[in-house]
PDBQT receptor file of N, H, CA, C and O in Angstrom, charges set to zero:
ATOM      1  N   MET A   1      63.794  76.211  86.442  1.00  0.00    +0.000 N 
ATOM      2  CA  MET A   1      63.921  77.123  86.011  1.00  0.00    +0.000 C 
ATOM      3  C   MET A   1      65.135  76.887  84.875  1.00  0.00    +0.000 C 
ATOM      4  O   MET A   1      65.606  77.836  84.248  1.00  0.00    +0.000 OA
ATOM      5  N   LEU A   2      65.669  75.232  84.653  1.00  0.00    +0.000 N 
ATOM      6  H   LEU A   2      65.287  74.461  85.163  1.00  0.00    +0.000 HD
ATOM      7  CA  LEU A   2      65.518  74.783  83.589  1.00  0.00    +0.000 C 
ATOM      8  C   LEU A   2      64.304  74.483  82.609  1.00  0.00    +0.000 C 
ATOM      9  O   LEU A   2      63.093  74.485  82.830  1.00  0.00    +0.000 OA
ATOM     10  N   PRO A   3      65.232  74.151  81.126  1.00  0.00    +0.000 N 
ATOM     11  CA  PRO A   3      64.039  73.281  80.941  1.00  0.00    +0.000 C 
ATOM     12  C   PRO A   3      63.719  72.206  80.965  1.00  0.00    +0.000 C 
ATOM     13  O   PRO A   3      64.615  71.673  81.620  1.00  0.00    +0.000 OA
ATOM     14  N   ARG A   4      62.615  71.017  80.535  1.00  0.00    +0.000 N 
ATOM     15  H   ARG A   4      61.887  71.450  80.003  1.00  0.00    +0.000 HD
ATOM     16  CA  ARG A   4      62.380  69.858  81.054  1.00  0.00    +0.000 C 
ATOM     17  C   ARG A   4      63.880  69.421  79.854  1.00  0.00    +0.000 C 
ATOM     18  O   ARG A   4      64.012  68.199  79.791  1.00  0.00    +0.000 OA
ATOM     19  N   ASN A   5      64.439  69.838  79.386  1.00  0.00    +0.000 N 
ATOM     20  H   ASN A   5      64.331  70.831  79.437  1.00  0.00    +0.000 HD
ATOM     21  CA  ASN A   5      65.620  69.408  77.871  1.00  0.00    +0.000 C 
ATOM     22  C   ASN A   5      67.028  70.711  77.597  1.00  0.00    +0.000 C 
ATOM     23  O   ASN A   5      67.423  71.382  76.643  1.00  0.00    +0.000 OA
ATOM     24  N   PRO A   6      67.474  70.507  79.276  1.00  0.00    +0.000 N 
ATOM     25  CA  PRO A   6      68.067  71.791  78.228  1.00  0.00    +0.000 C 
ATOM     26  C   PRO A   6      69.375  71.926  77.836  1.00  0.00    +0.000 C 
ATOM     27  O   PRO A   6      70.076  72.894  78.132  1.00  0.00    +0.000 OA
ATOM     28  N   SER A   7      69.852  70.648  76.942  1.00  0.00    +0.000 N 
ATOM     29  H   SER A   7      69.283  69.862  76.701  1.00  0.00    +0.000 HD
ATOM     30  CA  SER A   7      69.884  71.069  75.730  1.00  0.00    +0.000 C 
ATOM     31  C   SER A   7      69.914  71.793  74.877  1.00  0.00    +0.000 C 
ATOM     32  O   SER A   7      70.956  72.229  74.389  1.00  0.00    +0.000 OA
ATOM     33  N   ARG A   8      68.623  72.115  74.463  1.00  0.00    +0.000 N 
ATOM     34  H   ARG A   8      67.776  71.761  74.860  1.00  0.00    +0.000 HD
ATOM     35  CA  ARG A   8      67.474  72.663  74.032  1.00  0.00    +0.000 C 
ATOM     36  C   ARG A   8      68.018  74.063  73.723  1.00  0.00    +0.000 C 
ATOM     37  O   ARG A   8      68.112  74.729  72.692  1.00  0.00    +0.000 OA
ATOM     38  N   ILE A   9      68.473  74.333  75.540  1.00  0.00    +0.000 N 
ATOM     39  H   ILE A   9      68.397  73.791  76.377  1.00  0.00    +0.000 HD
ATOM     40  CA  ILE A   9      68.261  75.945  75.608  1.00  0.00    +0.000 C 
ATOM     41  C   ILE A   9      70.159  76.447  74.592  1.00  0.00    +0.000 C 
ATOM     42  O   ILE A   9      70.357  77.653  74.442  1.00  0.00    +0.000 OA
ATOM     43  N   PHE A  10      70.740  75.922  74.306  1.00  0.00    +0.000 N 
ATOM     44  H   PHE A  10      70.579  74.942  74.428  1.00  0.00    +0.000 HD
ATOM     45  CA  PHE A  10      72.222  75.952  73.472  1.00  0.00    +0.000 C 
ATOM     46  C   PHE A  10      72.412  76.249  72.583  1.00  0.00    +0.000 C 
ATOM     47  O   PHE A  10      73.241  77.035  72.126  1.00  0.00    +0.000 OA
ATOM     48  N   ARG A  11      71.116  75.234  71.860  1.00  0.00    +0.000 N 
ATOM     49  H   ARG A  11      70.442  74.595  72.231  1.00  0.00    +0.000 HD
ATOM     50  CA  ARG A  11      71.016  75.224  69.773  1.00  0.00    +0.000 C 
ATOM     51  C   ARG A  11      71.522  76.397  69.341  1.00  0.00    +0.000 C 
ATOM     52  O   ARG A  11      72.107  76.424  68.259  1.00  0.00    +0.000 OA
ATOM     53  N   SER A  12      71.331  77.944  70.376  1.00  0.00    +0.000 N 
ATOM     54  H   SER A  12      70.855  77.923  71.256  1.00  0.00    +0.000 HD
ATOM     55  CA  SER A  12      70.891  78.677  69.564  1.00  0.00    +0.000 C 
ATOM     56  C   SER A  12      72.191  80.270  70.019  1.00  0.00    +0.000 C 
ATOM     57  O   SER A  12      71.594  81.139  70.653  1.00  0.00    +0.000 OA
ATOM     58  N   ARG A  13      72.853  80.417  69.900  1.00  0.00    +0.000 N 
ATOM     59  H   ARG A  13      73.338  79.711  69.385  1.00  0.00    +0.000 HD
ATOM     60  CA  ARG A  13      73.621  81.567  71.687  1.00  0.00    +0.000 C 
ATOM     61  C   ARG A  13      72.113  82.429  71.492  1.00  0.00    +0.000 C 
ATOM     62  O   ARG A  13      72.088  83.001  72.581  1.00  0.00    +0.000 OA
ATOM     63  N   TRP A  14      70.764  82.899  70.729  1.00  0.00    +0.000 N 
ATOM     64  H   TRP A  14      70.784  82.434  69.844  1.00  0.00    +0.000 HD
ATOM     65  CA  TRP A  14      69.967  84.008  71.123  1.00  0.00    +0.000 C 
ATOM     66  C   TRP A  14      69.376  83.129  72.075  1.00  0.00    +0.000 C 
ATOM     67  O   TRP A  14      69.075  83.746  73.097  1.00  0.00    +0.000 OA
ATOM     68  N   ARG A  15      69.147  82.125  72.112  1.00  0.00    +0.000 N 
ATOM     69  H   ARG A  15      69.392  81.624  71.282  1.00  0.00    +0.000 HD
ATOM     70  CA  ARG A  15      68.315  81.320  73.244  1.00  0.00    +0.000 C 
ATOM     71  C   ARG A  15      68.664  81.518  74.253  1.00  0.00    +0.000 C 
ATOM     72  O   ARG A  15      68.003  82.026  75.160  1.00  0.00    +0.000 OA
ATOM     73  N   ALA A  16      70.657  80.865  74.320  1.00  0.00    +0.000 N 
ATOM     74  H   ALA A  16      71.194  80.453  73.583  1.00  0.00    +0.000 HD
ATOM     75  CA  ALA A  16      71.035  80.685  75.831  1.00  0.00    +0.000 C 
ATOM     76  C   ALA A  16      71.179  82.675  76.361  1.00  0.00    +0.000 C 
ATOM     77  O   ALA A  16      71.063  83.182  77.477  1.00  0.00    +0.000 OA
ATOM     78  N   LEU A  17      71.391  83.160  75.345  1.00  0.00    +0.000 N 
ATOM     79  H   LEU A  17      71.485  82.748  74.438  1.00  0.00    +0.000 HD
ATOM     80  CA  LEU A  17      72.107  84.853  75.927  1.00  0.00    +0.000 C 
ATOM     81  C   LEU A  17      70.288  84.785  76.708  1.00  0.00    +0.000 C 
ATOM     82  O   LEU A  17      69.932  85.209  77.807  1.00  0.00    +0.000 OA
ATOM     83  N   TRP A  18      69.816  84.389  76.091  1.00  0.00    +0.000 N 
ATOM     84  H   TRP A  18      70.105  84.045  75.198  1.00  0.00    +0.000 HD
ATOM     85  CA  TRP A  18      67.387  85.768  76.374  1.00  0.00    +0.000 C 
ATOM     86  C   TRP A  18      68.280  84.150  77.689  1.00  0.00    +0.000 C 
ATOM     87  O   TRP A  18      69.072  84.417  78.594  1.00  0.00    +0.000 OA
ATOM     88  N   TRP A  19      67.839  82.798  77.369  1.00  0.00    +0.000 N 
ATOM     89  H   TRP A  19      67.196  82.581  76.634  1.00  0.00    +0.000 HD
ATOM     90  CA  TRP A  19      67.809  82.363  79.160  1.00  0.00    +0.000 C 
ATOM     91  C   TRP A  19      69.048  82.978  80.069  1.00  0.00    +0.000 C 
ATOM     92  O   TRP A  19      68.398  83.845  80.653  1.00  0.00    +0.000 OA
ATOM     93  N   ALA A  20      70.600  83.137  80.664  1.00  0.00    +0.000 N 
ATOM     94  H   ALA A  20      71.128  82.432  80.190  1.00  0.00    +0.000 HD
ATOM     95  CA  ALA A  20      71.346  83.812  80.772  1.00  0.00    +0.000 C 
ATOM     96  C   ALA A  20      70.786  85.187  81.107  1.00  0.00    +0.000 C 
ATOM     97  O   ALA A  20      71.225  85.729  82.121  1.00  0.00    +0.000 OA
ATOM     98  N   GLY A  21      69.851  85.828  80.360  1.00  0.00    +0.000 N 
ATOM     99  H   GLY A  21      69.495  85.387  79.536  1.00  0.00    +0.000 HD
ATOM    100  CA  GLY A  21      69.503  87.176  81.336  1.00  0.00    +0.000 C 
ATOM    101  C   GLY A  21      68.142  87.281  81.611  1.00  0.00    +0.000 C 
ATOM    102  O   GLY A  21      67.488  88.299  81.840  1.00  0.00    +0.000 OA
ATOM    103  N   GLY A  22      67.757  86.018  81.558  1.00  0.00    +0.000 N 
ATOM    104  H   GLY A  22      68.288  85.192  81.371  1.00  0.00    +0.000 HD
ATOM    105  CA  GLY A  22      66.169  85.861  82.473  1.00  0.00    +0.000 C 
ATOM    106  C   GLY A  22      67.117  84.803  83.898  1.00  0.00    +0.000 C 
ATOM    107  O   GLY A  22      66.684  84.803  85.051  1.00  0.00    +0.000 OA
ATOM    108  N   VAL A  23      67.781  84.386  83.686  1.00  0.00    +0.000 N 
ATOM    109  H   VAL A  23      68.133  84.386  82.750  1.00  0.00    +0.000 HD
ATOM    110  CA  VAL A  23      68.819  84.209  84.937  1.00  0.00    +0.000 C 
ATOM    111  C   VAL A  23      69.034  85.140  85.750  1.00  0.00    +0.000 C 
ATOM    112  O   VAL A  23      68.544  84.948  86.863  1.00  0.00    +0.000 OA
ATOM    113  N   CYS A  24      69.666  86.216  85.585  1.00  0.00    +0.000 N 
ATOM    114  H   CYS A  24      70.064  86.372  84.681  1.00  0.00    +0.000 HD
ATOM    115  CA  CYS A  24      70.285  88.180  86.068  1.00  0.00    +0.000 C 
ATOM    116  C   CYS A  24      69.503  88.165  86.269  1.00  0.00    +0.000 C 
ATOM    117  O   CYS A  24      69.559  87.868  87.462  1.00  0.00    +0.000 OA
ATOM    118  N   VAL A  25      68.037  88.319  85.913  1.00  0.00    +0.000 N 
ATOM    119  H   VAL A  25      67.991  88.561  84.944  1.00  0.00    +0.000 HD
ATOM    120  CA  VAL A  25      66.856  89.555  85.963  1.00  0.00    +0.000 C 
ATOM    121  C   VAL A  25      66.280  88.923  87.224  1.00  0.00    +0.000 C 
ATOM    122  O   VAL A  25      66.087  89.552  88.265  1.00  0.00    +0.000 OA
ATOM    123  N   SER A  26      65.936  87.201  86.990  1.00  0.00    +0.000 N 
ATOM    124  H   SER A  26      66.092  86.690  86.144  1.00  0.00    +0.000 HD
ATOM    125  CA  SER A  26      66.082  86.679  88.155  1.00  0.00    +0.000 C 
ATOM    126  C   SER A  26      66.397  86.970  89.977  1.00  0.00    +0.000 C 
ATOM    127  O   SER A  26      65.811  87.449  90.948  1.00  0.00    +0.000 OA
ATOM    128  N   ALA A  27      67.578  86.391  89.668  1.00  0.00    +0.000 N 
ATOM    129  H   ALA A  27      68.053  86.002  88.879  1.00  0.00    +0.000 HD
ATOM    130  CA  ALA A  27      68.369  87.029  90.345  1.00  0.00    +0.000 C 
ATOM    131  C   ALA A  27      68.338  88.218  91.196  1.00  0.00    +0.000 C 
ATOM    132  O   ALA A  27      67.811  88.234  92.308  1.00  0.00    +0.000 OA
ATOM    133  N   VAL A  28      68.989  89.334  90.575  1.00  0.00    +0.000 N 
ATOM    134  H   VAL A  28      69.418  89.321  89.671  1.00  0.00    +0.000 HD
ATOM    135  CA  VAL A  28      67.690  90.462  90.483  1.00  0.00    +0.000 C 
ATOM    136  C   VAL A  28      66.593  90.794  91.147  1.00  0.00    +0.000 C 
ATOM    137  O   VAL A  28      66.666  91.568  92.101  1.00  0.00    +0.000 OA
ATOM    138  N   LEU A  29      65.883  90.470  90.902  1.00  0.00    +0.000 N 
ATOM    139  H   LEU A  29      65.823  89.841  90.127  1.00  0.00    +0.000 HD
ATOM    140  CA  LEU A  29      64.596  90.551  91.408  1.00  0.00    +0.000 C 
ATOM    141  C   LEU A  29      64.565  90.095  92.810  1.00  0.00    +0.000 C 
ATOM    142  O   LEU A  29      64.294  90.961  93.641  1.00  0.00    +0.000 OA
ATOM    143  N   PHE A  30      64.808  88.814  93.258  1.00  0.00    +0.000 N 
ATOM    144  H   PHE A  30      65.028  88.110  92.583  1.00  0.00    +0.000 HD
ATOM    145  CA  PHE A  30      65.008  87.893  94.067  1.00  0.00    +0.000 C 
ATOM    146  C   PHE A  30      65.759  88.473  95.393  1.00  0.00    +0.000 C 
ATOM    147  O   PHE A  30      65.360  88.306  96.545  1.00  0.00    +0.000 OA
ATOM    148  N   VAL A  31      67.169  89.335  94.918  1.00  0.00    +0.000 N 
ATOM    149  H   VAL A  31      67.494  89.471  93.981  1.00  0.00    +0.000 HD
ATOM    150  CA  VAL A  31      68.204  89.826  95.866  1.00  0.00    +0.000 C 
ATOM    151  C   VAL A  31      67.581  91.062  95.843  1.00  0.00    +0.000 C 
ATOM    152  O   VAL A  31      67.457  91.360  97.031  1.00  0.00    +0.000 OA
ATOM    153  N   GLY A  32      66.941  92.295  94.898  1.00  0.00    +0.000 N 
ATOM    154  H   GLY A  32      67.042  92.053  93.933  1.00  0.00    +0.000 HD
ATOM    155  CA  GLY A  32      67.536  93.368  94.590  1.00  0.00    +0.000 C 
ATOM    156  C   GLY A  32      68.677  94.195  94.190  1.00  0.00    +0.000 C 
ATOM    157  O   GLY A  32      69.660  93.992  93.477  1.00  0.00    +0.000 OA
ATOM    158  N   PHE A  33      68.408  94.811  94.612  1.00  0.00    +0.000 N 
ATOM    159  H   PHE A  33      67.609  94.976  95.191  1.00  0.00    +0.000 HD
ATOM    160  CA  PHE A  33      70.109  95.707  94.393  1.00  0.00    +0.000 C 
ATOM    161  C   PHE A  33      70.695  96.487  95.462  1.00  0.00    +0.000 C 
ATOM    162  O   PHE A  33      71.830  96.907  95.238  1.00  0.00    +0.000 OA
ATOM    163  N   GLY A  34      70.030  96.845  96.867  1.00  0.00    +0.000 N 
ATOM    164  H   GLY A  34      69.108  96.504  97.049  1.00  0.00    +0.000 HD
ATOM    165  CA  GLY A  34      70.007  97.285  97.371  1.00  0.00    +0.000 C 
ATOM    166  C   GLY A  34      70.323  98.443  97.787  1.00  0.00    +0.000 C 
ATOM    167  O   GLY A  34      70.141  99.203  96.835  1.00  0.00    +0.000 OA
ATOM    168  N   SER A  35      70.554  98.798  98.337  1.00  0.00    +0.000 N 
ATOM    169  H   SER A  35      70.702  98.180  99.110  1.00  0.00    +0.000 HD
ATOM    170  CA  SER A  35      70.418 101.010  98.971  1.00  0.00    +0.000 C 
ATOM    171  C   SER A  35      71.582 101.311  98.644  1.00  0.00    +0.000 C 
ATOM    172  O   SER A  35      72.226 100.387  99.141  1.00  0.00    +0.000 OA
ATOM    173  N   HIS A  36      72.455 102.120  98.036  1.00  0.00    +0.000 N 
ATOM    174  H   HIS A  36      71.932 102.871  97.632  1.00  0.00    +0.000 HD
ATOM    175  CA  HIS A  36      73.723 103.586  97.957  1.00  0.00    +0.000 C 
ATOM    176  C   HIS A  36      73.787 103.114  99.629  1.00  0.00    +0.000 C 
ATOM    177  O   HIS A  36      74.064 102.049 100.180  1.00  0.00    +0.000 OA
ATOM    178  N   GLU A  37      73.440 104.288 100.063  1.00  0.00    +0.000 N 
ATOM    179  H   GLU A  37      73.215 105.154  99.616  1.00  0.00    +0.000 HD
ATOM    180  CA  GLU A  37      74.000 104.135 101.448  1.00  0.00    +0.000 C 
ATOM    181  C   GLU A  37      74.437 103.047 102.237  1.00  0.00    +0.000 C 
ATOM    182  O   GLU A  37      75.445 103.228 102.921  1.00  0.00    +0.000 OA
ATOM    183  N   ALA A  38      73.832 101.881 102.274  1.00  0.00    +0.000 N 
ATOM    184  H   ALA A  38      73.013 101.734 101.719  1.00  0.00    +0.000 HD
ATOM    185  CA  ALA A  38      74.159 100.805 102.798  1.00  0.00    +0.000 C 
ATOM    186  C   ALA A  38      76.103 100.178 102.370  1.00  0.00    +0.000 C 
ATOM    187  O   ALA A  38      76.936  99.611 103.077  1.00  0.00    +0.000 OA
ATOM    188  N   GLY A  39      76.130 100.535 101.274  1.00  0.00    +0.000 N 
ATOM    189  H   GLY A  39      75.454 100.996 100.699  1.00  0.00    +0.000 HD
ATOM    190  CA  GLY A  39      77.512  99.917 100.647  1.00  0.00    +0.000 C 
ATOM    191  C   GLY A  39      78.331 101.385 100.643  1.00  0.00    +0.000 C 
ATOM    192  O   GLY A  39      78.980 101.645  99.630  1.00  0.00    +0.000 OA
ATOM    193  N   ARG A  40      78.318 102.464 101.879  1.00  0.00    +0.000 N 
ATOM    194  H   ARG A  40      77.791 102.253 102.702  1.00  0.00    +0.000 HD
ATOM    195  CA  ARG A  40      79.516 103.137 102.261  1.00  0.00    +0.000 C 
ATOM    196  C   ARG A  40      78.749 103.088 102.973  1.00  0.00    +0.000 C 
ATOM    197  O   ARG A  40      77.838 103.444 102.225  1.00  0.00    +0.000 OA
ATOM    198  N   ALA A  41      77.905 102.806 104.637  1.00  0.00    +0.000 N 
ATOM    199  H   ALA A  41      78.644 102.517 105.245  1.00  0.00    +0.000 HD
ATOM    200  CA  ALA A  41      77.664 103.141 105.325  1.00  0.00    +0.000 C 
ATOM    201  C   ALA A  41      78.706 102.176 106.272  1.00  0.00    +0.000 C 
ATOM    202  O   ALA A  41      78.314 101.011 106.211  1.00  0.00    +0.000 OA
ATOM    203  N   VAL A  42      79.856 102.311 107.084  1.00  0.00    +0.000 N 
ATOM    204  H   VAL A  42      80.174 103.258 107.134  1.00  0.00    +0.000 HD
ATOM    205  CA  VAL A  42      80.313 102.007 107.870  1.00  0.00    +0.000 C 
ATOM    206  C   VAL A  42      79.469 100.624 108.870  1.00  0.00    +0.000 C 
ATOM    207  O   VAL A  42      79.229 101.244 109.906  1.00  0.00    +0.000 OA
ATOM    208  N   ALA A  43      78.967  99.287 109.084  1.00  0.00    +0.000 N 
ATOM    209  H   ALA A  43      79.162  98.783 108.242  1.00  0.00    +0.000 HD
ATOM    210  CA  ALA A  43      78.423  98.730 109.919  1.00  0.00    +0.000 C 
ATOM    211  C   ALA A  43      78.611  98.620 110.716  1.00  0.00    +0.000 C 
ATOM    212  O   ALA A  43      79.780  98.330 110.970  1.00  0.00    +0.000 OA
ATOM    213  N   ALA A  44      77.360  98.787 112.147  1.00  0.00    +0.000 N 
ATOM    214  H   ALA A  44      76.410  99.022 111.941  1.00  0.00    +0.000 HD
ATOM    215  CA  ALA A  44      78.369  98.909 113.181  1.00  0.00    +0.000 C 
ATOM    216  C   ALA A  44      77.996  97.208 113.919  1.00  0.00    +0.000 C 
ATOM    217  O   ALA A  44      77.111  96.364 113.781  1.00  0.00    +0.000 OA
ATOM    218  N   GLN A  45      79.305  97.368 114.766  1.00  0.00    +0.000 N 
ATOM    219  H   GLN A  45      80.024  98.054 114.878  1.00  0.00    +0.000 HD
ATOM    220  CA  GLN A  45      79.362  95.525 115.164  1.00  0.00    +0.000 C 
ATOM    221  C   GLN A  45      78.806  94.967 116.319  1.00  0.00    +0.000 C 
ATOM    222  O   GLN A  45      79.192  95.318 117.434  1.00  0.00    +0.000 OA
ATOM    223  N   THR A  46      77.921  94.116 116.149  1.00  0.00    +0.000 N 
ATOM    224  H   THR A  46      77.607  93.830 115.243  1.00  0.00    +0.000 HD
ATOM    225  CA  THR A  46      77.189  93.792 117.866  1.00  0.00    +0.000 C 
ATOM    226  C   THR A  46      78.210  92.492 117.514  1.00  0.00    +0.000 C 
ATOM    227  O   THR A  46      78.816  92.172 116.491  1.00  0.00    +0.000 OA
ATOM    228  N   ASP A  47      78.100  91.883 118.901  1.00  0.00    +0.000 N 
ATOM    229  H   ASP A  47      77.608  92.143 119.732  1.00  0.00    +0.000 HD
ATOM    230  CA  ASP A  47      78.319  90.264 119.540  1.00  0.00    +0.000 C 
ATOM    231  C   ASP A  47      77.430  89.571 119.251  1.00  0.00    +0.000 C 
ATOM    232  O   ASP A  47      76.727  89.720 118.251  1.00  0.00    +0.000 OA
ATOM    233  N   VAL A  48      77.316  88.673 120.108  1.00  0.00    +0.000 N 
ATOM    234  H   VAL A  48      77.887  88.552 120.920  1.00  0.00    +0.000 HD
ATOM    235  CA  VAL A  48      75.871  87.918 119.756  1.00  0.00    +0.000 C 
ATOM    236  C   VAL A  48      75.065  88.142 121.112  1.00  0.00    +0.000 C 
ATOM    237  O   VAL A  48      74.480  87.288 121.778  1.00  0.00    +0.000 OA
ATOM    238  N   LEU A  49      75.159  89.233 121.302  1.00  0.00    +0.000 N 
ATOM    239  H   LEU A  49      75.634  89.927 120.761  1.00  0.00    +0.000 HD
ATOM    240  CA  LEU A  49      74.147  89.538 123.280  1.00  0.00    +0.000 C 
ATOM    241  C   LEU A  49      73.816  91.164 122.470  1.00  0.00    +0.000 C 
ATOM    242  O   LEU A  49      73.213  92.014 123.124  1.00  0.00    +0.000 OA
ATOM    243  N   GLY A  50      74.175  91.408 121.326  1.00  0.00    +0.000 N 
ATOM    244  H   GLY A  50      74.665  90.718 120.795  1.00  0.00    +0.000 HD
ATOM    245  CA  GLY A  50      73.773  92.546 120.877  1.00  0.00    +0.000 C 
ATOM    246  C   GLY A  50      74.464  94.019 121.259  1.00  0.00    +0.000 C 
ATOM    247  O   GLY A  50      74.540  94.936 120.442  1.00  0.00    +0.000 OA
ATOM    248  N   GLY A  51      74.893  94.087 122.458  1.00  0.00    +0.000 N 
ATOM    249  H   GLY A  51      74.831  93.342 123.122  1.00  0.00    +0.000 HD
ATOM    250  CA  GLY A  51      76.371  94.398 122.675  1.00  0.00    +0.000 C 
ATOM    251  C   GLY A  51      77.061  95.180 121.453  1.00  0.00    +0.000 C 
ATOM    252  O   GLY A  51      77.383  94.535 120.455  1.00  0.00    +0.000 OA
ATOM    253  N   GLN A  52      77.315  96.705 121.527  1.00  0.00    +0.000 N 
ATOM    254  H   GLN A  52      77.054  97.229 122.338  1.00  0.00    +0.000 HD
ATOM    255  CA  GLN A  52      78.734  97.041 120.183  1.00  0.00    +0.000 C 
ATOM    256  C   GLN A  52      80.341  96.304 120.960  1.00  0.00    +0.000 C 
ATOM    257  O   GLN A  52      80.773  96.003 122.073  1.00  0.00    +0.000 OA
ATOM    258  N   VAL A  53      80.801  96.293 119.426  1.00  0.00    +0.000 N 
ATOM    259  H   VAL A  53      80.451  96.537 118.522  1.00  0.00    +0.000 HD
ATOM    260  CA  VAL A  53      82.369  95.902 119.794  1.00  0.00    +0.000 C 
ATOM    261  C   VAL A  53      83.022  97.364 119.290  1.00  0.00    +0.000 C 
ATOM    262  O   VAL A  53      83.003  98.263 118.448  1.00  0.00    +0.000 OA
ATOM    263  N   ASP A  54      83.611  96.842 120.509  1.00  0.00    +0.000 N 
ATOM    264  H   ASP A  54      83.627  96.112 121.193  1.00  0.00    +0.000 HD
ATOM    265  CA  ASP A  54      84.725  98.714 119.343  1.00  0.00    +0.000 C 
ATOM    266  C   ASP A  54      86.553  98.567 120.096  1.00  0.00    +0.000 C 
ATOM    267  O   ASP A  54      86.630  98.046 121.208  1.00  0.00    +0.000 OA
ATOM    268  N   ASP A  55      87.661  98.972 119.515  1.00  0.00    +0.000 N 
ATOM    269  H   ASP A  55      87.598  99.396 118.611  1.00  0.00    +0.000 HD
ATOM    270  CA  ASP A  55      88.440  98.794 119.130  1.00  0.00    +0.000 C 
ATOM    271  C   ASP A  55      88.786  97.611 120.337  1.00  0.00    +0.000 C 
ATOM    272  O   ASP A  55      89.063  96.433 120.109  1.00  0.00    +0.000 OA
ATOM    273  N   LYS A  56      88.686  98.280 121.705  1.00  0.00    +0.000 N 
ATOM    274  H   LYS A  56      88.461  99.236 121.890  1.00  0.00    +0.000 HD
ATOM    275  CA  LYS A  56      89.413  97.434 122.999  1.00  0.00    +0.000 C 
ATOM    276  C   LYS A  56      89.638  96.168 122.626  1.00  0.00    +0.000 C 
ATOM    277  O   LYS A  56      90.666  95.599 122.259  1.00  0.00    +0.000 OA
ATOM    278  N   ASP A  57      87.522  95.473 122.905  1.00  0.00    +0.000 N 
ATOM    279  H   ASP A  57      86.687  95.935 123.203  1.00  0.00    +0.000 HD
ATOM    280  CA  ASP A  57      87.591  94.513 122.159  1.00  0.00    +0.000 C 
ATOM    281  C   ASP A  57      88.000  93.245 121.799  1.00  0.00    +0.000 C 
ATOM    282  O   ASP A  57      88.298  92.110 122.173  1.00  0.00    +0.000 OA
ATOM    283  N   LEU A  58      87.750  94.644 120.138  1.00  0.00    +0.000 N 
ATOM    284  H   LEU A  58      87.507  95.565 119.834  1.00  0.00    +0.000 HD
ATOM    285  CA  LEU A  58      88.874  93.509 120.210  1.00  0.00    +0.000 C 
ATOM    286  C   LEU A  58      90.275  92.793 120.210  1.00  0.00    +0.000 C 
ATOM    287  O   LEU A  58      90.696  91.644 120.072  1.00  0.00    +0.000 OA
ATOM    288  N   GLN A  59      90.996  94.570 120.528  1.00  0.00    +0.000 N 
ATOM    289  H   GLN A  59      90.654  95.503 120.640  1.00  0.00    +0.000 HD
ATOM    290  CA  GLN A  59      92.475  94.418 120.884  1.00  0.00    +0.000 C 
ATOM    291  C   GLN A  59      92.564  92.377 122.251  1.00  0.00    +0.000 C 
ATOM    292  O   GLN A  59      93.246  91.379 122.486  1.00  0.00    +0.000 OA
ATOM    293  N   GLU A  60      91.379  93.048 122.588  1.00  0.00    +0.000 N 
ATOM    294  H   GLU A  60      90.825  93.858 122.397  1.00  0.00    +0.000 HD
ATOM    295  CA  GLU A  60      91.374  91.659 123.926  1.00  0.00    +0.000 C 
ATOM    296  C   GLU A  60      90.909  90.469 123.583  1.00  0.00    +0.000 C 
ATOM    297  O   GLU A  60      90.573  89.572 124.355  1.00  0.00    +0.000 OA
ATOM    298  N   LEU A  61      90.891  90.461 122.647  1.00  0.00    +0.000 N 
ATOM    299  H   LEU A  61      91.164  91.190 122.019  1.00  0.00    +0.000 HD
ATOM    300  CA  LEU A  61      89.982  88.701 121.525  1.00  0.00    +0.000 C 
ATOM    301  C   LEU A  61      90.962  88.356 120.450  1.00  0.00    +0.000 C 
ATOM    302  O   LEU A  61      90.767  87.401 119.698  1.00  0.00    +0.000 OA
ATOM    303  N   MET A  62      92.262  89.308 120.354  1.00  0.00    +0.000 N 
ATOM    304  H   MET A  62      92.420  90.083 120.965  1.00  0.00    +0.000 HD
ATOM    305  CA  MET A  62      93.013  88.323 119.500  1.00  0.00    +0.000 C 
ATOM    306  C   MET A  62      94.882  88.200 120.507  1.00  0.00    +0.000 C 
ATOM    307  O   MET A  62      95.880  87.552 120.194  1.00  0.00    +0.000 OA
ATOM    308  N   LYS A  63      94.559  89.417 122.079  1.00  0.00    +0.000 N 
ATOM    309  H   LYS A  63      93.748  89.944 122.333  1.00  0.00    +0.000 HD
ATOM    310  CA  LYS A  63      95.131  88.766 123.088  1.00  0.00    +0.000 C 
ATOM    311  C   LYS A  63      95.119  87.275 123.193  1.00  0.00    +0.000 C 
ATOM    312  O   LYS A  63      96.070  86.512 123.365  1.00  0.00    +0.000 OA
ATOM    313  N   VAL A  64      93.696  86.986 123.036  1.00  0.00    +0.000 N 
ATOM    314  H   VAL A  64      92.923  87.605 122.895  1.00  0.00    +0.000 HD
ATOM    315  CA  VAL A  64      93.231  85.341 123.758  1.00  0.00    +0.000 C 
ATOM    316  C   VAL A  64      93.133  84.505 122.260  1.00  0.00    +0.000 C 
ATOM    317  O   VAL A  64      92.497  83.451 122.255  1.00  0.00    +0.000 OA
ATOM    318  N   LEU A  65      93.418  84.721 121.692  1.00  0.00    +0.000 N 
ATOM    319  H   LEU A  65      93.934  85.578 121.695  1.00  0.00    +0.000 HD
ATOM    320  CA  LEU A  65      93.740  83.935 120.566  1.00  0.00    +0.000 C 
ATOM    321  C   LEU A  65      94.864  84.441 120.166  1.00  0.00    +0.000 C 
ATOM    322  O   LEU A  65      94.510  85.179 119.246  1.00  0.00    +0.000 OA
ATOM    323  N   ASN A  66      96.087  84.530 120.269  1.00  0.00    +0.000 N 
ATOM    324  H   ASN A  66      96.375  83.930 121.016  1.00  0.00    +0.000 HD
ATOM    325  CA  ASN A  66      97.367  84.342 120.185  1.00  0.00    +0.000 C 
ATOM    326  C   ASN A  66      97.875  84.149 121.442  1.00  0.00    +0.000 C 
ATOM    327  O   ASN A  66      99.092  84.316 121.523  1.00  0.00    +0.000 OA
ATOM    328  N   ALA A  67      97.338  83.865 122.380  1.00  0.00    +0.000 N 
ATOM    329  H   ALA A  67      96.349  83.729 122.314  1.00  0.00    +0.000 HD
ATOM    330  CA  ALA A  67      97.664  83.075 123.465  1.00  0.00    +0.000 C 
ATOM    331  C   ALA A  67      97.370  81.854 123.640  1.00  0.00    +0.000 C 
ATOM    332  O   ALA A  67      97.647  81.270 124.687  1.00  0.00    +0.000 OA
ATOM    333  N   GLY A  68      96.752  81.279 122.619  1.00  0.00    +0.000 N 
ATOM    334  H   GLY A  68      96.527  81.753 121.768  1.00  0.00    +0.000 HD
ATOM    335  CA  GLY A  68      96.488  79.809 122.130  1.00  0.00    +0.000 C 
ATOM    336  C   GLY A  68      97.104  78.676 121.743  1.00  0.00    +0.000 C 
ATOM    337  O   GLY A  68      96.439  77.691 121.422  1.00  0.00    +0.000 OA
TER     338      GLY A  68
């Protein structure tokens, strides 16, 4: 993404802005916008084996961590 001579980017403010815009557009194209639903919904917590984690499990974990 960087040109061969990076100091040439910032000789002009407009070139710097175009370059920064290209970086931003590349990031959006690579990562994507995501869904609006995913940000609002609370993700279900699972453990390493894929089982659901509930408040009881978290309380037991806190007891173990505080005991040590």
